[in-house]
PALUM-65440 format. One record per residue (C-alpha): x negated, y negated, z; residue in one letter; residue number from 1. Coordinates in nm, 4 decimals, decimal comma. Layout:
<nodes>
+----------+----------+----------+------+-----+
:        X :        Y :        Z : rest :  nr :
+----------+----------+----------+------+-----+
:        X :        Y :        Z :    a : NUM :
...
+----------+----------+----------+------+-----+
</nodes>
This chain:
<nodes>
+----------+----------+----------+------+-----+
:        X :        Y :        Z : rest :  nr :
+----------+----------+----------+------+-----+
: -20,0291 : -23,5555 :   7,0739 :    m :   1 :
: -20,0397 : -23,1966 :   7,2213 :    e :   2 :
: -19,7599 : -23,1225 :   7,4401 :    e :   3 :
: -19,8570 : -23,1045 :   7,8221 :    s :   4 :
: -19,8049 : -22,7939 :   7,9800 :    l :   5 :
: -19,7859 : -22,6292 :   8,3019 :    d :   6 :
: -19,9949 : -22,3032 :   8,2978 :    w :   7 :
: -19,9107 : -22,0066 :   8,5281 :    i :   8 :
: -20,1839 : -21,7153 :   8,5287 :    a :   9 :
: -20,1781 : -21,3325 :   8,5962 :    i :  10 :
: -20,5274 : -21,2094 :   8,6614 :    r :  11 :
: -20,6763 : -20,8584 :   8,6339 :    d :  12 :
: -20,3735 : -20,6533 :   8,5717 :    l :  13 :
: -20,5112 : -20,3124 :   8,5873 :    r :  14 :
: -20,3344 : -20,0733 :   8,3116 :    v :  15 :
: -20,4251 : -19,7324 :   8,2449 :    d :  16 :
: -20,3451 : -19,6705 :   7,8766 :    c :  17 :
: -20,4302 : -19,4793 :   7,5310 :    v :  18 :
: -20,6098 : -19,7578 :   7,3546 :    i :  19 :
: -20,8932 : -19,7042 :   7,0636 :    g :  20 :
: -20,9577 : -19,5977 :   6,7071 :    i :  21 :
: -21,1897 : -19,2869 :   6,7773 :    f :  22 :
: -21,0654 : -18,9557 :   6,7575 :    a :  23 :
: -21,1970 : -18,8846 :   7,1162 :    e :  24 :
: -21,0040 : -19,2142 :   7,2647 :    e :  25 :
: -20,6694 : -19,0897 :   7,1428 :    s :  26 :
: -20,7079 : -18,7756 :   7,3699 :    l :  27 :
: -20,7502 : -18,9688 :   7,6940 :    r :  28 :
: -20,6301 : -19,2264 :   7,9213 :    v :  29 :
: -20,8676 : -19,5228 :   8,0244 :    q :  30 :
: -20,8459 : -19,8505 :   8,1967 :    p :  31 :
: -20,7986 : -20,1928 :   8,0625 :    v :  32 :
: -20,7791 : -20,5341 :   8,2497 :    a :  33 :
: -20,5338 : -20,8071 :   8,1406 :    v :  34 :
: -20,5394 : -21,1580 :   8,2124 :    t :  35 :
: -20,2739 : -21,3900 :   8,1098 :    l :  36 :
: -20,2195 : -21,7812 :   8,1133 :    r :  37 :
: -19,8643 : -21,8847 :   8,0060 :    l :  38 :
: -19,7948 : -22,2500 :   7,8918 :    g :  39 :
: -19,4772 : -22,3769 :   7,9967 :    l :  40 :
: -19,3094 : -22,7154 :   7,9644 :    s :  41 :
: -19,2983 : -22,8903 :   8,2545 :    p :  42 :
: -19,0223 : -22,8191 :   8,4871 :    r :  43 :
: -18,7255 : -23,1017 :   8,6023 :    e :  44 :
: -18,8518 : -23,2827 :   8,9083 :    h :  45 :
: -18,7484 : -23,0858 :   9,2014 :    g :  46 :
: -18,6533 : -22,7812 :   9,0590 :    s :  47 :
: -18,6832 : -22,4576 :   9,2356 :    e :  48 :
: -18,5076 : -22,2349 :   9,0173 :    s :  49 :
: -18,6390 : -21,9345 :   8,8646 :    l :  50 :
: -18,4482 : -22,0162 :   8,5476 :    e :  51 :
: -18,6765 : -22,3231 :   8,5107 :    d :  52 :
: -18,9896 : -22,0572 :   8,4862 :    s :  53 :
: -19,0624 : -21,7111 :   8,4589 :    i :  54 :
: -19,0834 : -21,4065 :   8,6760 :    d :  55 :
: -19,4279 : -21,3041 :   8,6874 :    y :  56 :
: -19,3592 : -20,9850 :   8,8488 :    l :  57 :
: -19,1386 : -20,8854 :   8,5605 :    a :  58 :
: -19,3831 : -21,0140 :   8,3157 :    i :  59 :
: -19,6622 : -20,8103 :   8,4496 :    a :  60 :
: -19,4474 : -20,4796 :   8,4414 :    g :  61 :
: -19,3487 : -20,5525 :   8,0627 :    q :  62 :
: -19,7023 : -20,6250 :   7,9694 :    v :  63 :
: -19,8111 : -20,2730 :   8,1435 :    s :  64 :
: -19,5217 : -20,1143 :   7,9813 :    f :  65 :
: -19,5864 : -20,2245 :   7,6088 :    l :  66 :
: -19,9740 : -20,1299 :   7,6759 :    l :  67 :
: -19,9040 : -19,7868 :   7,7984 :    a :  68 :
: -19,5874 : -19,7155 :   7,5690 :    a :  69 :
: -19,7619 : -19,8606 :   7,2256 :    c :  70 :
: -20,1000 : -19,6759 :   7,2132 :    r :  71 :
: -20,2749 : -19,9529 :   7,0458 :    f :  72 :
: -20,6188 : -19,8928 :   6,8241 :    r :  73 :
: -20,7642 : -20,1824 :   6,8362 :    l :  74 :
: -20,7797 : -20,4708 :   7,1254 :    l :  75 :
: -20,6850 : -20,7320 :   6,8551 :    e :  76 :
: -20,3583 : -20,5480 :   6,7681 :    t :  77 :
: -20,2668 : -20,5145 :   7,1329 :    a :  78 :
: -20,3390 : -20,8725 :   7,1879 :    a :  79 :
: -20,1805 : -20,9795 :   6,8832 :    d :  80 :
: -19,8543 : -20,7738 :   6,9849 :    a :  81 :
: -19,8703 : -20,9117 :   7,3542 :    l :  82 :
: -19,8727 : -21,2597 :   7,2294 :    a :  83 :
: -19,5850 : -21,2032 :   6,9893 :    a :  84 :
: -19,3751 : -21,0394 :   7,2740 :    y :  85 :
: -19,4473 : -21,3170 :   7,5139 :    l :  86 :
: -19,3921 : -21,6216 :   7,2770 :    l :  87 :
: -19,0711 : -21,4661 :   7,1438 :    a :  88 :
: -18,7439 : -21,6926 :   7,2070 :    p :  89 :
: -18,5816 : -21,5800 :   7,5167 :    p :  90 :
: -18,3252 : -21,2892 :   7,4629 :    a :  91 :
: -17,9365 : -21,3534 :   7,4897 :    p :  92 :
: -17,8472 : -21,4193 :   7,8387 :    g :  93 :
: -18,2158 : -21,3964 :   7,9363 :    d :  94 :
: -18,2296 : -21,7024 :   8,2013 :    r :  95 :
: -18,5761 : -21,8215 :   8,1636 :    r :  96 :
: -18,7860 : -22,1004 :   7,9969 :    v :  97 :
: -18,9462 : -22,0134 :   7,6755 :    p :  98 :
: -19,3188 : -21,9607 :   7,6798 :    i :  99 :
: -19,5230 : -22,2269 :   7,4521 :    r : 100 :
: -19,8397 : -22,1111 :   7,4698 :    r : 101 :
: -20,0652 : -21,7809 :   7,5690 :    v : 102 :
: -20,4110 : -21,6848 :   7,6456 :    v : 103 :
: -20,4793 : -21,3344 :   7,6527 :    i : 104 :
: -20,7855 : -21,1792 :   7,7656 :    e : 105 :
: -20,8163 : -20,7815 :   7,7748 :    i : 106 :
: -21,1321 : -20,6052 :   7,9116 :    h : 107 :
: -21,2178 : -20,2440 :   7,8342 :    k : 108 :
: -21,4624 : -20,1616 :   8,0469 :    p : 109 :
: -21,5216 : -19,7788 :   7,9650 :    d : 110 :
: -21,5852 : -19,8768 :   7,5644 :    a : 111 :
: -21,9721 : -19,9500 :   7,6464 :    l : 112 :
: -22,2298 : -19,7964 :   7,9033 :    p : 113 :
: -22,2015 : -19,9918 :   8,2310 :    a : 114 :
: -22,2518 : -20,2500 :   8,3228 :    p : 115 :
: -22,1459 : -20,3903 :   7,9669 :    v : 116 :
: -21,8028 : -20,4541 :   7,9143 :    t : 117 :
: -21,6174 : -20,5299 :   7,5933 :    a : 118 :
: -21,3497 : -20,7911 :   7,5974 :    s : 119 :
: -21,1113 : -21,0167 :   7,3672 :    l : 120 :
: -20,9792 : -21,3293 :   7,4362 :    t : 121 :
: -20,7184 : -21,4646 :   7,1944 :    i : 122 :
: -20,5091 : -21,8230 :   7,2276 :    e : 123 :
: -20,1720 : -21,8553 :   7,0257 :    r : 124 :
: -19,8854 : -22,0993 :   7,0192 :    a : 125 :
: -19,5018 : -22,0374 :   6,9943 :    a : 126 :
: -19,3823 : -22,0020 :   6,6273 :    t : 127 :
: -19,0184 : -21,8942 :   6,6415 :    p : 128 :
: -18,9654 : -21,8494 :   6,2639 :    d : 129 :
: -19,2021 : -21,5586 :   6,2864 :    r : 130 :
: -18,9301 : -21,3254 :   6,4428 :    y : 131 :
: -18,6676 : -21,1414 :   6,2423 :    r : 132 :
: -18,3413 : -21,0637 :   6,3866 :    v : 133 :
: -18,1273 : -20,7969 :   6,2609 :    e : 134 :
: -17,7550 : -20,7470 :   6,3072 :    e : 135 :
: -17,6165 : -20,4148 :   6,4384 :    k : 136 :
: -17,3048 : -20,2685 :   6,5209 :    s : 137 :
: -17,4161 : -20,2855 :   6,8801 :    f : 138 :
: -17,5261 : -20,6581 :   6,8799 :    g : 139 :
: -17,8741 : -20,7650 :   6,7420 :    t : 140 :
: -18,2465 : -20,6340 :   6,7650 :    v : 141 :
: -18,5274 : -20,8773 :   6,7652 :    d : 142 :
: -18,8402 : -20,7303 :   6,5392 :    v : 143 :
: -19,0916 : -20,8679 :   6,7701 :    i : 144 :
: -19,4324 : -20,6895 :   6,6410 :    h : 145 :
: -19,4919 : -20,4166 :   6,4007 :    e : 146 :
: -19,7870 : -20,2113 :   6,2969 :    a : 147 :
: -19,8800 : -19,8903 :   6,1039 :    a : 148 :
: -19,8330 : -19,6647 :   6,4223 :    h : 149 :
: -19,5601 : -19,8464 :   6,6494 :    s : 150 :
: -19,3063 : -20,1414 :   6,6524 :    g : 151 :
: -19,1719 : -20,3542 :   6,9482 :    i : 152 :
: -18,8083 : -20,4660 :   6,9396 :    y : 153 :
: -18,5649 : -20,6127 :   7,1581 :    r : 154 :
: -18,2293 : -20,4354 :   7,1537 :    l : 155 :
: -17,9615 : -20,7026 :   7,2485 :    n : 156 :
: -17,6229 : -20,5047 :   7,3255 :    v : 157 :
: -17,3235 : -20,7420 :   7,3010 :    a : 158 :
: -17,0682 : -20,7257 :   7,5422 :    p : 159 :
: -16,8444 : -20,4269 :   7,5459 :    g : 160 :
: -17,0574 : -20,2689 :   7,2991 :    r : 161 :
: -17,2580 : -19,9681 :   7,2827 :    q : 162 :
: -17,5885 : -19,7815 :   7,1368 :    i : 163 :
: -17,3928 : -19,4560 :   7,0595 :    p : 164 :
: -17,5784 : -19,1029 :   7,1227 :    l : 165 :
: -17,8420 : -19,0559 :   6,8880 :    h : 166 :
: -18,1773 : -18,8855 :   6,8315 :    v : 167 :
: -18,4856 : -18,9128 :   6,6592 :    h : 168 :
: -18,6662 : -18,6323 :   6,4871 :    h : 169 :
: -18,9881 : -18,8317 :   6,3967 :    r : 170 :
: -19,0119 : -19,1226 :   6,6163 :    m : 171 :
: -19,0888 : -19,0769 :   6,9880 :    e : 172 :
: -18,9072 : -19,3824 :   7,1716 :    e : 173 :
: -18,9867 : -19,5830 :   7,4763 :    h : 174 :
: -18,7315 : -19,8197 :   7,6346 :    e : 175 :
: -18,7513 : -20,0678 :   7,9315 :    l : 176 :
: -18,4525 : -20,2319 :   8,0774 :    v : 177 :
: -18,5073 : -20,5814 :   8,1143 :    l : 178 :
: -18,1284 : -20,7162 :   8,2313 :    t : 179 :
: -17,8943 : -20,5542 :   8,4977 :    r : 180 :
: -17,5529 : -20,4368 :   8,4073 :    g : 181 :
: -17,6034 : -20,1518 :   8,1299 :    i : 182 :
: -17,5389 : -19,7988 :   8,1612 :    l : 183 :
: -17,7857 : -19,5551 :   8,0405 :    c : 184 :
: -17,6499 : -19,1857 :   7,9622 :    q : 185 :
: -17,3394 : -19,3203 :   8,1618 :    g : 186 :
: -17,5376 : -19,4346 :   8,4902 :    r : 187 :
: -17,6040 : -19,7851 :   8,5843 :    e : 188 :
: -17,9729 : -19,8730 :   8,5376 :    v : 189 :
: -18,1638 : -20,1132 :   8,7019 :    f : 190 :
: -18,4368 : -20,4054 :   8,5228 :    p : 191 :
: -18,7611 : -20,2659 :   8,5390 :    g : 192 :
: -18,6482 : -19,9004 :   8,4824 :    t : 193 :
: -18,8254 : -19,7199 :   8,1772 :    a : 194 :
: -18,7262 : -19,4200 :   7,9745 :    f : 195 :
: -18,9452 : -19,2370 :   7,7375 :    h : 196 :
: -18,7482 : -19,0252 :   7,4667 :    w : 197 :
: -18,9098 : -18,7276 :   7,3333 :    p : 198 :
: -18,7922 : -18,6427 :   6,9834 :    r : 199 :
: -18,4600 : -18,5048 :   6,9430 :    n : 200 :
: -18,3699 : -18,6252 :   7,2939 :    a : 201 :
: -18,0013 : -18,7498 :   7,3009 :    a : 202 :
: -17,9543 : -19,0651 :   7,4512 :    h : 203 :
: -17,7128 : -19,3721 :   7,4444 :    f : 204 :
: -17,6456 : -19,6943 :   7,6267 :    y : 205 :
: -17,3164 : -19,8739 :   7,6935 :    l : 206 :
: -17,2729 : -20,2645 :   7,8391 :    n : 207 :
: -16,9520 : -20,2598 :   8,0331 :    p : 208 :
: -17,0350 : -20,6459 :   8,1244 :    t : 209 :
: -16,9172 : -20,9772 :   8,0124 :    q : 210 :
: -17,2684 : -21,1077 :   7,8936 :    h : 211 :
: -17,5705 : -20,9448 :   7,6792 :    y : 212 :
: -17,7806 : -20,6701 :   7,7959 :    q : 213 :
: -18,1292 : -20,6209 :   7,6883 :    t : 214 :
: -18,3647 : -20,3424 :   7,6252 :    l : 215 :
: -18,7336 : -20,3966 :   7,4954 :    l : 216 :
: -18,8367 : -20,0791 :   7,2902 :    c : 217 :
: -19,1325 : -19,9323 :   7,1240 :    v : 218 :
: -19,1058 : -19,6872 :   6,8526 :    d : 219 :
: -19,3913 : -19,4763 :   6,7557 :    r : 220 :
: -19,4310 : -19,4810 :   6,4799 :    p : 221 :
: -19,2598 : -19,7895 :   6,3714 :    r : 222 :
: -18,8632 : -19,7918 :   6,3604 :    f : 223 :
: -18,7459 : -19,5602 :   6,0571 :    m : 224 :
: -18,3877 : -19,6261 :   5,9982 :    p : 225 :
: -18,3186 : -19,2750 :   5,8550 :    e : 226 :
: -18,4491 : -19,1149 :   6,1604 :    d : 227 :
: -18,1939 : -19,2595 :   6,3895 :    e : 228 :
: -17,9283 : -18,9913 :   6,3685 :    v : 229 :
: -17,6181 : -19,0056 :   6,5548 :    e : 230 :
: -17,5049 : -18,6804 :   6,7469 :    v : 231 :
: -17,2261 : -18,5609 :   6,9599 :    s : 232 :
: -17,2724 : -18,3338 :   7,2483 :    g : 233 :
: -17,4309 : -18,3914 :   7,6072 :    a : 234 :
: -17,7246 : -18,6669 :   7,6556 :    p : 235 :
: -18,0523 : -18,5421 :   7,7661 :    a : 236 :
: -18,1222 : -18,5342 :   8,1074 :    e : 237 :
: -18,4894 : -18,7495 :   8,1096 :    v : 238 :
: -18,6175 : -18,8924 :   8,4578 :    e : 239 :
: -18,6497 : -19,2858 :   8,4538 :    p : 240 :
: -18,9760 : -19,4555 :   8,5617 :    e : 241 :
: -18,9480 : -19,7444 :   8,7548 :    h : 242 :
: -19,1887 : -20,0035 :   8,6336 :    i : 243 :
: -19,1212 : -20,2995 :   8,8577 :    w : 244 :
: -18,8686 : -20,3526 :   9,1356 :    a : 245 :
: -18,6096 : -20,5910 :   9,0728 :    p : 246 :
: -18,5083 : -20,8617 :   9,2656 :    r : 247 :
: -18,1493 : -21,0669 :   9,3684 :    d : 248 :
: -18,1246 : -21,4590 :   9,2796 :    p : 249 :
: -18,2722 : -21,5257 :   9,6370 :    h : 250 :
: -18,5985 : -21,3264 :   9,5477 :    g : 251 :
: -18,5004 : -21,0324 :   9,7693 :    r : 252 :
: -18,6057 : -20,6767 :   9,6464 :    l : 253 :
: -18,3064 : -20,4673 :   9,5584 :    i : 254 :
: -18,3184 : -20,1069 :   9,6713 :    a : 255 :
: -18,3383 : -19,8292 :   9,3813 :    i : 256 :
: -18,1328 : -19,5320 :   9,4278 :    e : 257 :
: -18,3723 : -19,2319 :   9,3178 :    r : 258 :
+----------+----------+----------+------+-----+
</nodes>
């Protein structure tokens, strides 16, 4: 007998991104529209805690980040990667319930002459054993999805540990802060803050807190261990991008200093 689920829907999430397998598509940004249906185990009776549900503002921001950063070549790859991320077990210290099942629909309105629209719909169930966890000096890495041209990872920085100052000569890296308390380049950054690290841009993270801190990371191409080169000197000056505004435990927006 199938498990009874509660469903949360995020409809018509519009994202401008580079997506497509043809040469001309790799040179331009085009819109996609995403609808997500997220199946959760029923909450305990009377619970009104976000820890017994999910933050759909954060989920929408994370999906937008992945679509923009990964530059997928096929809708099928994009949908499969989004499903893998959404169905991954919660990261250490991530206070939310697991997502048991997802239905993802992606529309690509500019793929065909109007009014015709190309779209793809997939449905996936959680399979926790599909994920690989790697031990690192700073904590752990959850390998979420890897394709030829990009990889998606969660970097879990243990209390008191740091990702040392390093550069990449061949990879471009995009990182999205998922938890509050981590320092980037020595400064506190809020959840929903994203960084694009061009090749040879030196960067580091430090976790001064008593609990794990997590980053969502996209490498293009997929991660190459030999291309993570520790360096000394000053970190690069890279302007952050705010993907979504964080909220406190009571749901109030937290002001972001710019």
